[in-house]
DORO-509618 format. One record per residue (C-alpha): x, y, z. Coordinates in steps of 0.05 Angstrom, whole numbers, padded with zeros to 5 digits, always signed. Example, Ala and Ser with C-alpha at 12.3 -4.5 7.8 and 13.67 -1.06 7.14 Angstrom:
// DORO-509618
+00246-00090+00156
+00273-00021+00143
END
This chain:
// DORO-509618
+00000+00000+00000
+00023+00073-00005
+00049+00074+00067
+00097+00017+00054
+00125+00053-00006
+00133+00117+00033
+00171+00079+00087
+00216+00050+00034
+00234+00121+00014
+00283+00124+00073
+00326+00073+00037
+00308+00089-00037
+00316+00152-00076
+00255+00188-00103
+00273+00165-00173
+00276+00093-00150
+00207+00101-00116
+00178+00130-00180
+00207+00073-00220
+00177+00022-00172
+00109+00057-00177
+00112+00059-00253
+00131-00015-00255
+00073-00033-00209
+00024+00008-00249
+00048-00023-00314
+00039-00093-00286
-00030-00074-00261
-00049-00049-00330
-00023-00112-00363
-00061-00156-00314
-00124-00115-00326
-00118-00128-00401
-00107-00202-00388
-00169-00203-00344
-00209-00168-00397
-00187-00219-00448
-00208-00276-00403
-00275-00242-00390
-00286-00235-00465
-00267-00308-00475
-00318-00328-00422
-00370-00286-00456
-00354-00317-00524
-00361-00388-00495
-00428-00369-00464
-00451-00337-00529
-00431-00400-00568
-00471-00443-00520
-00531-00397-00527
-00524-00399-00603
-00525-00475-00599
-00588-00470-00558
-00617-00428-00614
-00599-00483-00664
-00634-00533-00619
-00696-00488-00620
-00695-00488-00696
-00686-00564-00696
-00748-00569-00652
-00789-00526-00698
-00768-00564-00761
-00783-00632-00729
-00850-00608-00702
-00867-00576-00769
-00854-00642-00804
-00899-00677-00754
-00954-00626-00766
-00946-00638-00841
-00952-00713-00828
-01023-00699-00803
-01040-00689-00877
-01031-00764-00885
-01078-00774-00826
-01130-00728-00856
-01123-00766-00922
-01133-00834-00891
-01191-00811-00849
-01226-00779-00908
-01212-00837-00955
-01243-00885-00905
-01303-00841-00890
-01326-00830-00962
-01355-00881-01009
-01302-00922-01046
-01322-00891-01113
-01295-00824-01089
-01230-00845-01055
-01182-00822-01109
-01216-00755-01113
-01211-00740-01039
-01138-00763-01037
-01122-00720-01098
-01152-00659-01064
-01113-00675-01000
-01046-00672-01036
-01066-00608-01072
-01085-00576-01006
-01015-00584-00979
-00981-00566-01044
-01025-00506-01060
-01016-00481-00989
-00940-00484-00998
-00938-00443-01062
-00991-00392-01043
-00971-00385-00970
-00900-00372-00995
-00921-00321-01047
-00974-00283-01008
-01004-00316-00947
-00943-00311-00901
-00938-00237-00916
-01013-00227-00901
-01005-00265-00836
-00938-00238-00809
-00921-00177-00850
-00924-00106-00823
-00996-00093-00802
-01044-00048-00840
-01092-00023-00787
-01087-00087-00747
-01126-00124-00802
-01074-00154-00850
-00999-00158-00861
-00969-00122-00921
-00897-00145-00928
-00849-00204-00936
-00885-00232-00996
-00846-00289-01028
-00804-00290-00964
-00765-00229-00989
-00744-00214-00918
-00722-00285-00903
-00653-00297-00934
-00583-00321-00917
-00557-00280-00859
-00622-00243-00846
-00614-00258-00772
-00545-00225-00768
-00517-00285-00731
-00584-00305-00703
-00645-00339-00734
-00659-00324-00807
-00730-00349-00796
-00733-00403-00850
-00760-00449-00796
-00816-00399-00781
-00845-00403-00851
-00838-00479-00853
-00876-00488-00787
-00931-00440-00806
-00939-00472-00875
-00953-00538-00841
-01010-00505-00803
-01035-00470-00865
-01037-00536-00901
-01081-00563-00845
-01125-00500-00850
-01103-00473-00783
-01053-00420-00762
-01019-00414-00694
-00968-00360-00681
-00902-00385-00653
-00860-00342-00608
-00788-00324-00619
-00732-00321-00568
-00675-00271-00573
-00611-00279-00535
-00574-00215-00512
-00504-00242-00521
-00470-00175-00528
-00503-00146-00467
-00478-00204-00426
-00407-00198-00452
-00406-00123-00441
-00431-00129-00369
-00380-00182-00354
-00324-00140-00383
-00345-00076-00348
-00351-00108-00279
-00284-00142-00287
-00247-00078-00305
-00280-00039-00250
-00254-00087-00198
-00183-00070-00214
-00188+00003-00235
-00200+00036-00167
-00152+00087-00138
-00129+00039-00084
-00054+00025-00085
-00028-00047-00074
+00040-00078-00065
+00066-00117-00124
+00055-00183-00087
-00017-00164-00070
-00032-00145-00142
-00004-00211-00167
-00042-00251-00115
-00108-00217-00131
-00099-00224-00205
-00078-00297-00200
-00141-00310-00159
-00185-00274-00211
-00149-00309-00268
-00159-00377-00236
-00233-00362-00225
-00243-00338-00296
-00204-00397-00326
-00247-00444-00286
-00310-00411-00312
-00284-00413-00383
-00267-00486-00378
-00336-00501-00348
-00370-00463-00404
-00327-00496-00457
-00340-00566-00429
-00414-00552-00423
-00418-00526-00495
-00378-00584-00523
-00421-00635-00487
-00485-00599-00509
-00459-00595-00581
-00445-00670-00584
-00511-00689-00552
-00553-00642-00594
-00517-00661-00659
-00524-00736-00644
-00596-00727-00625
-00610-00690-00691
-00577-00745-00733
-00612-00802-00696
-00680-00768-00705
-00668-00754-00778
-00641-00824-00789
-00704-00852-00759
-00745-00809-00806
-00706-00835-00866
-00716-00906-00842
-00791-00892-00835
-00789-00879-00910
-00783-00955-00917
-00855-00959-00893
-00873-00906-00944
-00840-00946-01000
-00876-01008-00975
-00945-00976-00975
-00934-00943-01042
-00910-01007-01075
-00963-01050-01042
-01019-01005-01068
-00990-00996-01138
-00985-01070-01157
-01036-01125-01163
-01064-01149-01097
-01039-01220-01111
-00967-01196-01101
-00973-01152-01040
-00940-01199-00990
-00881-01209-01037
-00866-01135-01045
-00872-01122-00970
-00827-01181-00957
-00773-01153-01003
-00781-01084-00971
-00765-01108-00901
-00708-01151-00925
-00678-01092-00962
-00671-01053-00897
-00647-01114-00858
-00598-01138-00910
-00571-01067-00918
-00558-01064-00843
-00515-01127-00843
-00480-01115-00909
-00467-01041-00896
-00441-01057-00826
-00393-01112-00849
-00364-01081-00912
-00405-01024-00943
-00389-00970-00892
-00315-00985-00899
-00319-00981-00975
-00356-00915-00969
-00317-00879-00915
-00252-00916-00906
-00185-00887-00927
-00187-00876-01002
-00153-00923-01051
-00137-00880-01111
-00201-00839-01102
-00242-00900-01122
-00261-00939-01060
-00251-00935-00985
-00211-00985-00945
-00217-00993-00870
-00266-00991-00812
-00299-01056-00833
-00353-01078-00785
-00344-01007-00757
-00286-01030-00715
-00261-00958-00709
-00326-00939-00674
-00329-00960-00601
-00344-00933-00532
-00300-00872-00521
-00273-00870-00593
-00285-00795-00595
-00245-00781-00533
-00270-00746-00471
-00333-00708-00488
-00328-00724-00562
-00374-00763-00609
-00357-00836-00619
-00388-00839-00689
-00446-00887-00677
-00496-00837-00705
-00457-00832-00771
-00465-00906-00787
-00539-00905-00767
-00556-00846-00812
-00517-00874-00872
-00549-00943-00864
-00618-00912-00871
-00596-00882-00938
-00568-00949-00960
-00635-00983-00946
-00671-00929-00987
-00625-00939-01047
-00637-01015-01046
-00712-01009-01038
-00721-00964-01099
-00703-01024-01142
-00760-01066-01114
-00812-01024-01151
-00779-01033-01219
-00776-01109-01214
-00842-01119-01178
-00889-01177-01193
-00841-01221-01233
-00772-01226-01200
-00752-01288-01161
-00743-01272-01088
-00676-01310-01086
-00650-01268-01145
-00673-01205-01111
-00634-01224-01048
-00571-01230-01089
-00579-01162-01121
-00597-01128-01055
-00532-01154-01025
-00491-01127-01083
-00523-01057-01081
-00515-01050-01005
-00445-01078-01003
-00411-01052-01065
-00450-01013-01119
-00478-00959-01074
-00419-00951-01024
-00370-00939-01081
-00412-00880-01106
-00418-00855-01034
-00342-00855-01030
-00335-00816-01094
-00382-00760-01075
-00388-00759-00999
-00324-00792-00977
-00254-00776-01002
-00264-00802-01073
-00246-00765-01136
-00313-00729-01143
-00319-00707-01070
-00329-00635-01047
-00302-00653-00978
-00237-00689-00988
-00226-00708-01060
-00163-00748-01073
-00120-00713-01020
-00048-00697-01037
+00013-00716-00996
-00003-00658-00948
-00075-00681-00938
-00104-00623-00977
-00165-00637-01020
-00159-00634-01095
-00230-00630-01123
-00243-00633-01198
-00237-00595-01244
-00179-00550-01222
-00155-00595-01165
-00150-00537-01116
-00195-00490-01076
-00220-00457-01140
-00264-00518-01151
-00318-00548-01107
-00324-00620-01130
-00392-00650-01141
-00446-00619-01097
-00500-00671-01081
-00524-00647-01013
-00571-00705-00996
-00566-00754-01053
-00604-00740-01118
-00547-00776-01153
-00515-00817-01097
-00580-00849-01072
-00636-00839-01122
-00599-00843-01187
-00563-00906-01164
-00629-00938-01143
-00667-00915-01205
-00614-00936-01256
-00606-01003-01221
-00681-01013-01225
-00680-00996-01299
-00627-01050-01312
-00669-01099-01271
-00732-01083-01311
-00695-01092-01377
-00665-01158-01355
-00732-01184-01331
-00776-01161-01388
-00847-01135-01380
-00903-01166-01339
-00949-01212-01376
-01002-01171-01411
-00969-01104-01402
-00959-01093-01477
-01002-01121-01532
-00961-01174-01569
-00989-01153-01638
-01000-01078-01636
-00950-01062-01581
-01000-01016-01547
-00996-01007-01472
-01048-01043-01431
-01068-01009-01367
-01049-01043-01302
-01078-00995-01251
-01060-00993-01177
-01104-01040-01137
-01108-00993-01077
-01097-00918-01086
-01107-00905-01012
-01044-00946-00996
-01007-00908-01051
-01028-00841-01021
-01008-00863-00951
-00941-00885-00977
-00930-00821-01015
-00948-00779-00954
-00900-00819-00911
-00844-00810-00962
-00855-00734-00965
-00854-00732-00889
-00791-00775-00885
-00757-00731-00937
-00748-00677-00884
-00703-00724-00847
-00669-00742-00913
-00653-00671-00934
-00651-00631-00869
-00611-00686-00834
-00557-00682-00887
-00529-00623-00850
-00500-00680-00807
-00502-00634-00747
-00548-00580-00719
-00498-00538-00679
-00483-00480-00726
-00528-00510-00780
-00598-00494-00753
-00612-00439-00804
-00587-00483-00861
-00631-00542-00839
-00692-00496-00837
-00676-00467-00905
-00670-00538-00934
-00739-00554-00906
-00768-00492-00941
-00737-00509-01008
-00757-00583-01003
-00829-00562-00990
-00835-00513-01047
-00804-00560-01098
-00851-00617-01080
-00911-00571-01082
-00893-00541-01149
-00881-00611-01177
-00949-00639-01158
-00985-00579-01186
-00946-00587-01251
-00957-00662-01254
-01031-00653-01242
-01037-00606-01301
-00995-00651-01345
-01038-00711-01327
-01100-00675-01351
-01065-00657-01416
-01034-00725-01430
-01086-00773-01402
-01149-00732-01409
-01166-00737-01335
-01137-00719-01267
-01089-00778-01256
-01074-00789-01182
-01016-00837-01196
-00981-00787-01241
-00992-00732-01190
-00964-00773-01132
-00903-00793-01173
-00894-00719-01190
-00889-00704-01116
-00833-00755-01110
-00800-00727-01173
-00800-00657-01142
-00769-00685-01078
-00716-00724-01116
-00699-00664-01159
-00688-00617-01100
-00648-00667-01059
-00581-00648-01089
-00589-00572-01093
-00633-00559-01032
-00578-00525-00993
-00548-00482-01049
-00609-00451-01082
-00663-00400-01063
-00738-00413-01058
-00750-00385-01127
-00701-00435-01154
-00736-00491-01115
-00801-00472-01149
-00769-00479-01218
-00734-00543-01198
-00800-00574-01176
-00835-00554-01241
-00779-00579-01285
-00771-00644-01245
-00844-00662-01257
-00835-00648-01331
-00772-00692-01334
-00809-00748-01298
-00870-00747-01344
-00825-00746-01407
-00785-00807-01383
-00849-00842-01362
-00873-00841-01434
-00804-00856-01462
-00800-00921-01422
-00870-00942-01445
-00850-00927-01517
-00788-00970-01508
-00831-01027-01479
-00795-01024-01413
-00843-01043-01357
-00829-01008-01291
-00890-01018-01246
-00872-00961-01198
-00839-00915-01249
-00777-00919-01205
-00729-00909-01262
-00765-00845-01285
-00778-00818-01215
-00711-00834-01183
-00663-00846-01240
-00682-00791-01289
-00700-00736-01239
-00641-00757-01196
-00595-00740-01254
-00634-00677-01266
-00625-00657-01193
-00549-00662-01201
-00552-00616-01261
-00598-00567-01225
-00541-00554-01176
-00499-00527-01234
-00558-00489-01265
-00587-00455-01203
-00533-00453-01149
-00501-00388-01127
-00432-00379-01097
-00462-00343-01037
-00509-00402-01024
-00452-00451-01030
-00415-00414-00975
-00478-00409-00933
-00483-00485-00938
-00412-00486-00909
-00378-00522-00966
-00303-00517-00954
-00278-00477-01014
-00290-00404-01030
-00293-00391-01105
-00338-00370-01163
-00350-00439-01192
-00425-00429-01195
-00421-00360-01226
-00369-00381-01278
-00408-00442-01300
-00353-00491-01278
-00400-00523-01228
-00447-00546-01283
-00389-00581-01317
-00370-00615-01252
-00442-00637-01240
-00446-00665-01311
-00383-00706-01301
-00412-00733-01236
-00477-00752-01271
-00441-00790-01326
-00395-00825-01276
-00454-00849-01233
-00495-00869-01294
-00440-00911-01326
-00419-00943-01260
-00489-00962-01238
-00513-00986-01306
-00451-01028-01316
-00449-01060-01247
-00524-01070-01240
-00527-01097-01311
-00473-01148-01296
-00509-01169-01233
-00579-01176-01263
-00558-01208-01328
-00509-01253-01291
-00566-01276-01245
-00610-01288-01305
-00557-01331-01338
-00543-01373-01276
-00596-01382-01223
-00652-01350-01262
-00683-01282-01252
-00757-01289-01269
-00812-01331-01239
-00851-01381-01281
-00912-01361-01322
-00956-01402-01276
-00929-01368-01214
-00938-01300-01245
-01009-01317-01264
-01031-01342-01195
-00991-01288-01159
-00927-01288-01120
-00963-01287-01053
-00988-01357-01065
-00930-01384-01106
-00874-01356-01062
-00906-01344-00994
-00960-01396-00987
-01020-01350-00981
-01055-01289-01006
-01040-01221-00975
-01115-01207-00972
-01138-01276-00950
-01201-01285-00991
-01210-01360-00993
-01259-01361-01051
-01216-01319-01095
-01154-01360-01080
-01190-01424-01098
-01216-01394-01162
-01147-01371-01184
-01116-01438-01167
-01170-01475-01206
-01161-01430-01266
-01086-01441-01265
-01095-01516-01260
-01144-01516-01318
-01095-01478-01362
-01040-01527-01344
-01083-01587-01366
-01109-01554-01430
-01080-01583-01495
-01027-01541-01528
-01043-01515-01598
-00995-01487-01648
-01002-01411-01656
-01053-01392-01709
-01069-01466-01724
-01139-01482-01748
-01181-01536-01714
-01189-01602-01753
-01250-01602-01798
-01310-01641-01774
-01321-01709-01808
-01372-01711-01865
-01440-01737-01846
END
């Protein structure tokens, strides 16, 4: 204190006392600055944790909005069951158009009328077309993509509930922490050097303890929230298996329902075993020449504590990617439905889950030669994405799998349909005209389509692979996914009236799926206006390929090749057509460049499309035609006639005993009937 320094003056000169005082004051100032830095670090940790809480809030809204949208399927099933059966397609058609029309018109006008600046307390007058919702609109906070998505779900159900918003005053907290810390050491009280150091050491220790606590709490919260997000989204993607099952079961003849459901469950189950043993290693192991991964077989590198103290072990990564693998395999079931041996299908399903699909995953999402994340790293571990092999290029952008998942499944299904040939009676043997084979249960088809649309929010939004720092992006992806699907079904509905002469529910439902497939690759790197155009164009691409396949006499009962293969490839190209460099950075792709603006990205996407097309067609063709040449691919004519439920599973999926007996008797009678040469004339009757 000052008295001790004055006492020291009896042995020190005045100059020495002044020097001591200056040294003490200098050390106090330095320690004050150090304390301020620690206080700011503490405030930053707290702000980061609060930001993560904001991301968790957005996750909650996106999940709940998807659940509210799923109520549309509930309304549809309730209404379909309540009306007379002669009006079922009509009520289901209107149900899909309710949700889709609500998306387009609530985006264009309704949201602005509801939440824009008020005009006399009666109606809103701003934010039409979400002009005030854009990347960075929240200035570090919420951009409010999730707000529109949640309110659209209510609009689709003909109800609106206003959701509250929570704002976090991060800067105020940091400023108050900083001010109080400085004030504690800026009084006029004089201390000895030892006392200053002791007080500052105590404050430093306290602040460091708080910083470590905040950092540990934030890290633990980040891991838990991210893992929770991925597990929820992975479960939604898996739930799409039920959607595929219901859609396929309704679209085929009722005599084959058990068979298609059997294959559906075995796709998911076989994918789990095969992807665990080998597929995940081929997809995400260390790259071998940019072609295939090598390592982590049977996920041996994932174990309790693999992520270190407080880190993620990686279990959620395998779970999420398995759900995608099951979806890719199941797409094929629709193309080969009603005529493929179940043993042959098992063999193919194993190949796609173990090898065909994981290799493409490695190319695009792993460290393969097409990847945007780690393409063919050089000796220093730096990524070298095509085309320029440096940070001036992005590599192929396929955010959630238009090419990786849907194109692989769709092209594989196409090869299977070609190898099998058409169903009996699909094409007239003389004229070549197409004979209608309508869905036996449109209510099941509608339920399946609704489940798939619902699950797609897990598919696309979950492809952020984390929620901490990605909440705004996940919400934006939900908005773009919704608008694309809605625009596609409206387009498909109009096209069905033009091409078929009536409102075709099957064509409309497949247009929904086409819009979802088309937006899956570009959903994170485009704006809502782009999503509208992508949805419209995806429906057009689907309808064109639907008629091309019929013209070529290729029988695809579920139109899987057109819906998933053709529009999957179109989705890859849409990235290059509609992406912006600003959106690519908002989606947190690693390289900063002008690849979208210069047109390079379109070239990269085209290369990716050709690579996936050639690989999948070649490998799937080898598998299907190899099976046909060895163990046989197609069931017998008798089995196809009586139905695969009876011939392969021992009973009808809709146990109607009289109908089963009638079909069996008819089949037996045909088997005993004498065989006549084609076009032969019966023998003339003897002369009387």
